[in-house]
Steps between C-alpha positions, in 0.01 A plus 500: 500500500417621848778651706408261780547205264832646387603539863418138572676373186816700571523377859388141458843367385671648808236363735523155343879514514481593869265211571716261299814616680335446838388152397844411363677618815259299713535182293880527511486534879655845503207661677271405784132421470412821683710720272356321196147568623578867565648542152204330332253714696698813410494429126137389506401822683670703230320298233166538677556874537568535129196290408273703728637840396228576245199373701629685807537822302148467358357433846681800649380721213139383526490562875655845468822419683725621220491771240823388333530388141545135422842346478737701281782355293747652745325313783533175306874557454542603862317197642691270265827654619401436862426133425829464311687655794329257738603211274861622474520556876377147558759359258778699668389370840522144368845559354615653828377193690694270267812715533468507877467122515801458272709733715395308810603171337839645397556633851414162648738317265779749573449453874517122462820517296666744741403292805669195341838672496 
């Protein structure tokens, strides 16, 4: 199995989860159309970059732009870790938005109850 194929297979679940999360948040009305579009473009750019990694490397090598070896196993692990971190950061951002909205709702309810007294 090619290291490029391994790279794609390791990262594909996180990319699909990111896309699915963006779609779910949009369908539930928790995110705007613009933010949804930005998230989808972000995850699709990552996917496109991973798909084009091998052809890009071959093109660079054939044109003499690089003398580096092909993708090493360490590179695969490192790129996968970067994608996982991007996914986790996105999930934490979503959780923070939910928490912020909940705190705002609690503050609003507390203000209403205190103004009634």
